[in-house]
Phi, psi and omega in degrees: 000132182280130178294130182283137182287142179297124183280339185259110191290343182265356179281142180285153180274119178297343179277348181246138175280140180298152185296328178295329179287323175296321178295321180288326178292319178298314181295323178294326181285327181277340184301318178296326180293317177297315178299319184295323184290313178296326182291324176291315179301315182296319180299315182295314186294309188287347178254359177266110182280133180250147170249113173271138179249129183223129176252135182239128177279123176240103188302326182264017184295129176294148187299327179290347174260009178296133181076011173298128188239142181238131173266113183257119180230143178208160170049050176296322175051036177074017182285146174246136177238079183088169181293128180062032177060044187302320184292324176295315175305310177305318182292317186285326180050231178260022182300140183252146178200148189282331182203168176238128176240130179242123188256050167094165183048048175267344180269145180286180176302148178054034177068025181287112189252359184297314179299324179291320181292326177296321178298315184294331181296339180279357186251149177305135181297328182282353183283129178300137179227127181239138180224137166251141182286149170256182186291341183266354189273338184092161182295146179287314183259129177263103185271008172247161181302129178215191194292347181228170173275001179289152181275350187274147172294159188296325179291333176291316179294321176299317178292319179299320177298332180268006175095014180267136173264119174281115191281101176251342179226156175301140176238136184260129164253141178234146170227106188050245185266355180283130182236126181232124175259141173251119192233126169298120189302326181298342182286335180298328183262001189284128175272100183300313184296318181295319180294322178295325180296313184297314179293325181289321181298311182299317181296318179296325180294318179294314181296334186287344179239048186300331182289344188238027180284136174272172177302320177296325178296315176300320176293326182288325176299313176300322179293317181292322178293324176300313182292321177297319179293321181299313184294327179285325178291324180295316179301325178285320183296322181305330183285347183274345182288142178232164180296335183280344189287148169266131182243131175245119182264136178247130173217145180282308181272125182306146181277153180261159177307313182296322179292320178293321178300313180296319177293329176287320182296319186274352182270145181272149182299338182268352180268090186290338173273086184197164178294338181300325181261014177288128178273334181198140173251130173248133184219178178213235171087305194269350176060029180058025177097349176074295173256128178226156175244129179307123182086344182245345179077210185296140181283304181206132178234122179304137184072355176248330176098196183276136176045058182285351185084178185270346182300123180075008180240327179200151179090193182262133172220166179242131180240115185049038176084000181260120180290136174236126172252127181252117182295141174293347179077181182230331183253207176236148184246139179289348176296339177267081193299317182252019176234075184287143182076171172263128181252121179046045192213088183291144171297138190229135165248139185242133175253111185258121182253124180274136183211155174272345184281136178294137183267000000 
């Protein structure tokens, strides 16, 4: 029987599938391939460690400190990039630097320090290495009874053994007549006399019941005596600062414009130990947003919201005229609860070169 021709020119041919169905089917078939491609690309990007080079003009930089270089690392979080940090070794190559500064959260979960020790083993032993703790590193001082009579936590002792200075007091580096201080930023606002009084009162209370002290009480006494000694040393060190000295402030969480402006406003011009005389602030914390999209930057940052941009999250910015460098970081942070891993976000180490020359 001959099939009757369709009289309605706008009617669809039941023997042919609409084009949009074929397109949708094609897209569904290609989707797994696209996802796999993006996964491979991200895996390559997120496991490749980059070394960023940055030159920073410091107008009052002493001539003897010209080309002084700082290797800035942050937020390793116990990450490994190849056996014995092979990718880190490849990124550093034969790079030379005057010192290494680590701005917190370098230790892994449950105090895993081995990945950090592997990273430190790649660096010259004679190069000064400074670290300030982050919120994920654990306390520096262990005020409870533990395996040694030291006041330091085990992870701190291991880093000290590896040649790292845990920065609890300002440390001075000199190059001929050039003087450069590395300062934990929280010390600028610290009321030394008030803290001394608090420590003395607690120490007196414990000593008043010396006959009934527990092992934890004894450990706490050692910690309080240590803190009192640290406050006394800080009071003396503050007197050594001069207007010609270069000060590098270290903080784990980046400072805000409002905070810096207030600190500068309330500091006296004759108080040389202050944020007013800081030449550079080094920070970490945000891991460059952890998940990033090419051309759009961070996807979501807690407390900052969706697509906040890089300002205040990564890179260089100026606060009341003071440069602050926020490290892109190397590991992943649990603060990004639904953003595991690094997405299109290479781990980065930054080499900052100080110069008097305008860039």
